[in-house]
mmCIF file of the N, C-alpha and C atoms, coordinates in Angstrom:
data_MODEL
# 
_entry.id   MODEL 
# 
loop_
_atom_site.group_PDB 
_atom_site.id 
_atom_site.type_symbol 
_atom_site.label_atom_id 
_atom_site.label_alt_id 
_atom_site.label_comp_id 
_atom_site.label_asym_id 
_atom_site.label_entity_id 
_atom_site.label_seq_id 
_atom_site.pdbx_PDB_ins_code 
_atom_site.Cartn_x 
_atom_site.Cartn_y 
_atom_site.Cartn_z 
_atom_site.occupancy 
_atom_site.B_iso_or_equiv 
_atom_site.pdbx_formal_charge 
_atom_site.auth_seq_id 
_atom_site.auth_comp_id 
_atom_site.auth_asym_id 
_atom_site.auth_atom_id 
_atom_site.pdbx_PDB_model_num 
ATOM 1   N N  . MET A 1 1  ? 59.746  110.053 79.658 1.00 0.00 ? 1  MET A N  1 
ATOM 2   C CA . MET A 1 1  ? 60.946  108.903 79.549 1.00 0.00 ? 1  MET A CA 1 
ATOM 3   C C  . MET A 1 1  ? 61.533  108.756 81.079 1.00 0.00 ? 1  MET A C  1 
ATOM 4   N N  . PRO A 1 2  ? 61.564  107.509 81.616 1.00 0.00 ? 2  PRO A N  1 
ATOM 5   C CA . PRO A 1 2  ? 62.178  107.211 82.775 1.00 0.00 ? 2  PRO A CA 1 
ATOM 6   C C  . PRO A 1 2  ? 63.868  107.759 82.674 1.00 0.00 ? 2  PRO A C  1 
ATOM 7   N N  . LYS A 1 3  ? 63.952  107.910 83.896 1.00 0.00 ? 3  LYS A N  1 
ATOM 8   C CA . LYS A 1 3  ? 65.641  108.274 83.946 1.00 0.00 ? 3  LYS A CA 1 
ATOM 9   C C  . LYS A 1 3  ? 66.105  106.979 84.421 1.00 0.00 ? 3  LYS A C  1 
ATOM 10  N N  . ARG A 1 4  ? 67.327  106.938 83.859 1.00 0.00 ? 4  ARG A N  1 
ATOM 11  C CA . ARG A 1 4  ? 68.175  105.822 84.200 1.00 0.00 ? 4  ARG A CA 1 
ATOM 12  C C  . ARG A 1 4  ? 68.897  105.828 85.516 1.00 0.00 ? 4  ARG A C  1 
ATOM 13  N N  . PRO A 1 5  ? 69.105  104.695 86.308 1.00 0.00 ? 5  PRO A N  1 
ATOM 14  C CA . PRO A 1 5  ? 70.015  104.902 87.501 1.00 0.00 ? 5  PRO A CA 1 
ATOM 15  C C  . PRO A 1 5  ? 71.295  105.386 86.971 1.00 0.00 ? 5  PRO A C  1 
ATOM 16  N N  . ALA A 1 6  ? 71.960  106.188 88.201 1.00 0.00 ? 6  ALA A N  1 
ATOM 17  C CA . ALA A 1 6  ? 73.353  106.328 87.857 1.00 0.00 ? 6  ALA A CA 1 
ATOM 18  C C  . ALA A 1 6  ? 74.259  105.176 87.757 1.00 0.00 ? 6  ALA A C  1 
ATOM 19  N N  . PRO A 1 7  ? 75.356  105.182 86.862 1.00 0.00 ? 7  PRO A N  1 
ATOM 20  C CA . PRO A 1 7  ? 76.124  104.068 87.232 1.00 0.00 ? 7  PRO A CA 1 
ATOM 21  C C  . PRO A 1 7  ? 76.902  103.903 88.582 1.00 0.00 ? 7  PRO A C  1 
ATOM 22  N N  . GLU A 1 8  ? 77.292  102.686 88.897 1.00 0.00 ? 8  GLU A N  1 
ATOM 23  C CA . GLU A 1 8  ? 78.007  102.296 90.356 1.00 0.00 ? 8  GLU A CA 1 
ATOM 24  C C  . GLU A 1 8  ? 79.353  102.869 90.334 1.00 0.00 ? 8  GLU A C  1 
ATOM 25  N N  . SER A 1 9  ? 79.606  103.893 90.797 1.00 0.00 ? 9  SER A N  1 
ATOM 26  C CA . SER A 1 9  ? 81.366  104.465 90.980 1.00 0.00 ? 9  SER A CA 1 
ATOM 27  C C  . SER A 1 9  ? 82.120  103.670 91.913 1.00 0.00 ? 9  SER A C  1 
ATOM 28  N N  . SER A 1 10 ? 81.555  102.900 92.628 1.00 0.00 ? 10 SER A N  1 
ATOM 29  C CA . SER A 1 10 ? 82.465  102.254 93.750 1.00 0.00 ? 10 SER A CA 1 
ATOM 30  C C  . SER A 1 10 ? 82.703  100.779 93.305 1.00 0.00 ? 10 SER A C  1 
ATOM 31  N N  . ALA A 1 11 ? 82.216  100.420 91.962 1.00 0.00 ? 11 ALA A N  1 
ATOM 32  C CA . ALA A 1 11 ? 82.540  98.910  91.619 1.00 0.00 ? 11 ALA A CA 1 
ATOM 33  C C  . ALA A 1 11 ? 83.861  98.829  91.504 1.00 0.00 ? 11 ALA A C  1 
ATOM 34  N N  . PRO A 1 12 ? 84.501  97.766  91.702 1.00 0.00 ? 12 PRO A N  1 
ATOM 35  C CA . PRO A 1 12 ? 85.880  97.472  91.740 1.00 0.00 ? 12 PRO A CA 1 
ATOM 36  C C  . PRO A 1 12 ? 86.334  97.080  90.040 1.00 0.00 ? 12 PRO A C  1 
ATOM 37  N N  . PRO A 1 13 ? 87.661  97.750  89.851 1.00 0.00 ? 13 PRO A N  1 
ATOM 38  C CA . PRO A 1 13 ? 87.821  97.161  88.384 1.00 0.00 ? 13 PRO A CA 1 
ATOM 39  C C  . PRO A 1 13 ? 87.937  95.462  88.170 1.00 0.00 ? 13 PRO A C  1 
ATOM 40  N N  . PRO A 1 14 ? 87.798  95.173  86.826 1.00 0.00 ? 14 PRO A N  1 
ATOM 41  C CA . PRO A 1 14 ? 87.865  93.930  86.405 1.00 0.00 ? 14 PRO A CA 1 
ATOM 42  C C  . PRO A 1 14 ? 89.058  93.378  86.933 1.00 0.00 ? 14 PRO A C  1 
ATOM 43  N N  . PRO A 1 15 ? 89.246  91.918  87.260 1.00 0.00 ? 15 PRO A N  1 
ATOM 44  C CA . PRO A 1 15 ? 90.768  91.473  87.728 1.00 0.00 ? 15 PRO A CA 1 
ATOM 45  C C  . PRO A 1 15 ? 91.617  91.648  86.799 1.00 0.00 ? 15 PRO A C  1 
ATOM 46  N N  . SER A 1 16 ? 91.334  91.374  85.617 1.00 0.00 ? 16 SER A N  1 
ATOM 47  C CA . SER A 1 16 ? 92.405  91.515  84.418 1.00 0.00 ? 16 SER A CA 1 
ATOM 48  C C  . SER A 1 16 ? 92.934  92.870  84.487 1.00 0.00 ? 16 SER A C  1 
ATOM 49  N N  . ARG A 1 17 ? 92.663  94.142  84.963 1.00 0.00 ? 17 ARG A N  1 
ATOM 50  C CA . ARG A 1 17 ? 92.960  95.270  84.884 1.00 0.00 ? 17 ARG A CA 1 
ATOM 51  C C  . ARG A 1 17 ? 93.489  95.903  86.117 1.00 0.00 ? 17 ARG A C  1 
ATOM 52  N N  . SER A 1 18 ? 93.493  94.833  87.030 1.00 0.00 ? 18 SER A N  1 
ATOM 53  C CA . SER A 1 18 ? 93.823  95.653  88.639 1.00 0.00 ? 18 SER A CA 1 
ATOM 54  C C  . SER A 1 18 ? 95.378  95.966  88.467 1.00 0.00 ? 18 SER A C  1 
ATOM 55  N N  . TRP A 1 19 ? 95.990  95.602  87.685 1.00 0.00 ? 19 TRP A N  1 
ATOM 56  C CA . TRP A 1 19 ? 97.629  96.014  87.522 1.00 0.00 ? 19 TRP A CA 1 
ATOM 57  C C  . TRP A 1 19 ? 97.428  97.380  87.130 1.00 0.00 ? 19 TRP A C  1 
ATOM 58  N N  . GLN A 1 20 ? 96.769  97.660  85.985 1.00 0.00 ? 20 GLN A N  1 
ATOM 59  C CA . GLN A 1 20 ? 96.733  99.028  85.651 1.00 0.00 ? 20 GLN A CA 1 
ATOM 60  C C  . GLN A 1 20 ? 96.129  100.241 86.623 1.00 0.00 ? 20 GLN A C  1 
ATOM 61  N N  . MET A 1 21 ? 95.133  99.805  87.610 1.00 0.00 ? 21 MET A N  1 
ATOM 62  C CA . MET A 1 21 ? 94.772  100.594 88.431 1.00 0.00 ? 21 MET A CA 1 
ATOM 63  C C  . MET A 1 21 ? 95.684  100.835 89.688 1.00 0.00 ? 21 MET A C  1 
ATOM 64  N N  . ALA A 1 22 ? 96.780  99.925  89.885 1.00 0.00 ? 22 ALA A N  1 
ATOM 65  C CA . ALA A 1 22 ? 97.721  100.056 91.045 1.00 0.00 ? 22 ALA A CA 1 
ATOM 66  C C  . ALA A 1 22 ? 98.780  100.826 90.401 1.00 0.00 ? 22 ALA A C  1 
ATOM 67  N N  . ARG A 1 23 ? 99.241  100.672 89.069 1.00 0.00 ? 23 ARG A N  1 
ATOM 68  C CA . ARG A 1 23 ? 100.043 101.643 88.562 1.00 0.00 ? 23 ARG A CA 1 
ATOM 69  C C  . ARG A 1 23 ? 99.706  103.170 88.584 1.00 0.00 ? 23 ARG A C  1 
ATOM 70  N N  . ILE A 1 24 ? 98.191  103.232 88.235 1.00 0.00 ? 24 ILE A N  1 
ATOM 71  C CA . ILE A 1 24 ? 97.671  104.754 88.197 1.00 0.00 ? 24 ILE A CA 1 
ATOM 72  C C  . ILE A 1 24 ? 97.734  105.112 89.642 1.00 0.00 ? 24 ILE A C  1 
ATOM 73  N N  . ALA A 1 25 ? 97.457  104.329 90.668 1.00 0.00 ? 25 ALA A N  1 
ATOM 74  C CA . ALA A 1 25 ? 97.332  104.669 91.998 1.00 0.00 ? 25 ALA A CA 1 
ATOM 75  C C  . ALA A 1 25 ? 98.764  105.194 92.433 1.00 0.00 ? 25 ALA A C  1 
ATOM 76  N N  . ALA A 1 26 ? 99.650  104.355 92.051 1.00 0.00 ? 26 ALA A N  1 
ATOM 77  C CA . ALA A 1 26 ? 101.279 104.633 92.454 1.00 0.00 ? 26 ALA A CA 1 
ATOM 78  C C  . ALA A 1 26 ? 101.691 106.199 92.030 1.00 0.00 ? 26 ALA A C  1 
ATOM 79  N N  . GLY A 1 27 ? 101.158 106.297 90.585 1.00 0.00 ? 27 GLY A N  1 
ATOM 80  C CA . GLY A 1 27 ? 101.600 107.465 89.713 1.00 0.00 ? 27 GLY A CA 1 
ATOM 81  C C  . GLY A 1 27 ? 100.896 108.534 90.364 1.00 0.00 ? 27 GLY A C  1 
ATOM 82  N N  . ILE A 1 28 ? 99.881  108.672 91.022 1.00 0.00 ? 28 ILE A N  1 
ATOM 83  C CA . ILE A 1 28 ? 99.216  109.822 91.650 1.00 0.00 ? 28 ILE A CA 1 
ATOM 84  C C  . ILE A 1 28 ? 99.760  109.912 92.889 1.00 0.00 ? 28 ILE A C  1 
ATOM 85  N N  . ALA A 1 29 ? 99.915  108.881 93.719 1.00 0.00 ? 29 ALA A N  1 
ATOM 86  C CA . ALA A 1 29 ? 100.690 108.947 94.833 1.00 0.00 ? 29 ALA A CA 1 
ATOM 87  C C  . ALA A 1 29 ? 102.124 109.509 94.734 1.00 0.00 ? 29 ALA A C  1 
ATOM 88  N N  . ALA A 1 30 ? 103.123 109.460 93.658 1.00 0.00 ? 30 ALA A N  1 
ATOM 89  C CA . ALA A 1 30 ? 104.121 109.668 93.382 1.00 0.00 ? 30 ALA A CA 1 
ATOM 90  C C  . ALA A 1 30 ? 104.012 111.319 93.046 1.00 0.00 ? 30 ALA A C  1 
ATOM 91  N N  . ALA A 1 31 ? 103.303 111.664 92.257 1.00 0.00 ? 31 ALA A N  1 
ATOM 92  C CA . ALA A 1 31 ? 102.834 113.093 91.862 1.00 0.00 ? 31 ALA A CA 1 
ATOM 93  C C  . ALA A 1 31 ? 102.677 114.054 93.130 1.00 0.00 ? 31 ALA A C  1 
ATOM 94  N N  . ARG A 1 32 ? 101.714 113.425 94.327 1.00 0.00 ? 32 ARG A N  1 
ATOM 95  C CA . ARG A 1 32 ? 101.477 114.166 95.084 1.00 0.00 ? 32 ARG A CA 1 
ATOM 96  C C  . ARG A 1 32 ? 102.761 114.434 96.132 1.00 0.00 ? 32 ARG A C  1 
ATOM 97  N N  . GLU A 1 33 ? 103.500 113.232 95.952 1.00 0.00 ? 33 GLU A N  1 
ATOM 98  C CA . GLU A 1 33 ? 104.936 113.590 96.816 1.00 0.00 ? 33 GLU A CA 1 
ATOM 99  C C  . GLU A 1 33 ? 105.957 114.259 95.968 1.00 0.00 ? 33 GLU A C  1 
ATOM 100 N N  . GLY A 1 34 ? 105.403 114.751 95.036 1.00 0.00 ? 34 GLY A N  1 
ATOM 101 C CA . GLY A 1 34 ? 106.728 115.648 94.281 1.00 0.00 ? 34 GLY A CA 1 
ATOM 102 C C  . GLY A 1 34 ? 107.813 114.760 93.541 1.00 0.00 ? 34 GLY A C  1 
ATOM 103 N N  . LYS A 1 35 ? 107.322 113.433 93.493 1.00 0.00 ? 35 LYS A N  1 
ATOM 104 C CA . LYS A 1 35 ? 108.563 112.688 92.835 1.00 0.00 ? 35 LYS A CA 1 
ATOM 105 C C  . LYS A 1 35 ? 108.309 112.401 91.010 1.00 0.00 ? 35 LYS A C  1 
ATOM 106 N N  . VAL A 1 36 ? 107.836 113.382 90.540 1.00 0.00 ? 36 VAL A N  1 
ATOM 107 C CA . VAL A 1 36 ? 107.655 113.091 89.217 1.00 0.00 ? 36 VAL A CA 1 
ATOM 108 C C  . VAL A 1 36 ? 108.680 114.194 88.432 1.00 0.00 ? 36 VAL A C  1 
ATOM 109 N N  . ILE A 1 37 ? 109.081 113.800 87.279 1.00 0.00 ? 37 ILE A N  1 
ATOM 110 C CA . ILE A 1 37 ? 109.870 114.576 86.782 1.00 0.00 ? 37 ILE A CA 1 
ATOM 111 C C  . ILE A 1 37 ? 109.290 115.164 85.525 1.00 0.00 ? 37 ILE A C  1 
ATOM 112 N N  . PRO A 1 38 ? 109.446 116.510 85.256 1.00 0.00 ? 38 PRO A N  1 
ATOM 113 C CA . PRO A 1 38 ? 108.734 116.992 83.897 1.00 0.00 ? 38 PRO A CA 1 
ATOM 114 C C  . PRO A 1 38 ? 109.370 116.270 82.730 1.00 0.00 ? 38 PRO A C  1 
ATOM 115 N N  . ALA A 1 39 ? 108.425 115.887 81.730 1.00 0.00 ? 39 ALA A N  1 
ATOM 116 C CA . ALA A 1 39 ? 108.546 115.220 80.396 1.00 0.00 ? 39 ALA A CA 1 
ATOM 117 C C  . ALA A 1 39 ? 109.778 115.864 79.457 1.00 0.00 ? 39 ALA A C  1 
ATOM 118 N N  . GLU A 1 40 ? 110.023 117.113 79.610 1.00 0.00 ? 40 GLU A N  1 
ATOM 119 C CA . GLU A 1 40 ? 110.792 117.849 78.905 1.00 0.00 ? 40 GLU A CA 1 
ATOM 120 C C  . GLU A 1 40 ? 112.413 117.353 79.475 1.00 0.00 ? 40 GLU A C  1 
ATOM 121 N N  . GLU A 1 41 ? 112.554 117.255 80.677 1.00 0.00 ? 41 GLU A N  1 
ATOM 122 C CA . GLU A 1 41 ? 113.482 116.540 81.400 1.00 0.00 ? 41 GLU A CA 1 
ATOM 123 C C  . GLU A 1 41 ? 113.932 115.194 80.991 1.00 0.00 ? 41 GLU A C  1 
ATOM 124 N N  . VAL A 1 42 ? 112.712 114.569 81.427 1.00 0.00 ? 42 VAL A N  1 
ATOM 125 C CA . VAL A 1 42 ? 112.846 113.008 80.495 1.00 0.00 ? 42 VAL A CA 1 
ATOM 126 C C  . VAL A 1 42 ? 113.469 112.584 79.250 1.00 0.00 ? 42 VAL A C  1 
ATOM 127 N N  . PHE A 1 43 ? 113.002 113.657 78.390 1.00 0.00 ? 43 PHE A N  1 
ATOM 128 C CA . PHE A 1 43 ? 113.267 113.725 76.900 1.00 0.00 ? 43 PHE A CA 1 
ATOM 129 C C  . PHE A 1 43 ? 114.538 113.872 76.846 1.00 0.00 ? 43 PHE A C  1 
ATOM 130 N N  . ALA A 1 44 ? 115.130 115.013 77.377 1.00 0.00 ? 44 ALA A N  1 
ATOM 131 C CA . ALA A 1 44 ? 116.470 115.754 77.231 1.00 0.00 ? 44 ALA A CA 1 
ATOM 132 C C  . ALA A 1 44 ? 117.541 114.365 77.900 1.00 0.00 ? 44 ALA A C  1 
ATOM 133 N N  . ARG A 1 45 ? 117.188 113.829 78.862 1.00 0.00 ? 45 ARG A N  1 
ATOM 134 C CA . ARG A 1 45 ? 117.907 112.667 79.250 1.00 0.00 ? 45 ARG A CA 1 
ATOM 135 C C  . ARG A 1 45 ? 118.137 111.732 78.277 1.00 0.00 ? 45 ARG A C  1 
ATOM 136 N N  . ILE A 1 46 ? 116.940 111.243 77.474 1.00 0.00 ? 46 ILE A N  1 
ATOM 137 C CA . ILE A 1 46 ? 116.993 109.925 76.721 1.00 0.00 ? 46 ILE A CA 1 
ATOM 138 C C  . ILE A 1 46 ? 118.069 110.732 75.569 1.00 0.00 ? 46 ILE A C  1 
ATOM 139 N N  . GLU A 1 47 ? 117.742 112.021 74.946 1.00 0.00 ? 47 GLU A N  1 
ATOM 140 C CA . GLU A 1 47 ? 118.605 112.514 73.783 1.00 0.00 ? 47 GLU A CA 1 
ATOM 141 C C  . GLU A 1 47 ? 119.814 112.621 74.018 1.00 0.00 ? 47 GLU A C  1 
ATOM 142 N N  . ALA A 1 48 ? 120.404 112.871 75.500 1.00 0.00 ? 48 ALA A N  1 
ATOM 143 C CA . ALA A 1 48 ? 121.689 113.066 75.753 1.00 0.00 ? 48 ALA A CA 1 
ATOM 144 C C  . ALA A 1 48 ? 122.209 111.685 75.714 1.00 0.00 ? 48 ALA A C  1 
ATOM 145 N N  . LYS A 1 49 ? 121.581 110.718 76.154 1.00 0.00 ? 49 LYS A N  1 
ATOM 146 C CA . LYS A 1 49 ? 121.912 109.302 76.653 1.00 0.00 ? 49 LYS A CA 1 
ATOM 147 C C  . LYS A 1 49 ? 122.469 108.775 75.036 1.00 0.00 ? 49 LYS A C  1 
ATOM 148 N N  . HIS A 1 50 ? 121.586 108.830 74.059 1.00 0.00 ? 50 HIS A N  1 
ATOM 149 C CA . HIS A 1 50 ? 121.591 108.270 72.812 1.00 0.00 ? 50 HIS A CA 1 
ATOM 150 C C  . HIS A 1 50 ? 122.231 109.274 71.885 1.00 0.00 ? 50 HIS A C  1 
ATOM 151 N N  . GLY A 1 51 ? 122.866 110.457 72.245 1.00 0.00 ? 51 GLY A N  1 
ATOM 152 C CA . GLY A 1 51 ? 123.476 111.427 71.353 1.00 0.00 ? 51 GLY A CA 1 
ATOM 153 C C  . GLY A 1 51 ? 122.833 111.942 70.159 1.00 0.00 ? 51 GLY A C  1 
ATOM 154 N N  . TRP A 1 52 ? 121.400 112.094 70.488 1.00 0.00 ? 52 TRP A N  1 
ATOM 155 C CA . TRP A 1 52 ? 120.593 112.596 69.370 1.00 0.00 ? 52 TRP A CA 1 
ATOM 156 C C  . TRP A 1 52 ? 120.741 114.082 69.081 1.00 0.00 ? 52 TRP A C  1 
# 
């Protein structure tokens, strides 16, 4: 059985999804810079704000 060629990994995302790729890249950059808040802290702030 012949092998299939490997899929192209450097292909750009479809234009309709480029905003998603930009958001993901921004999130990764923020995480690398230490600008990410733990989820537990975010949920605690939401709970405190709404008095839950």
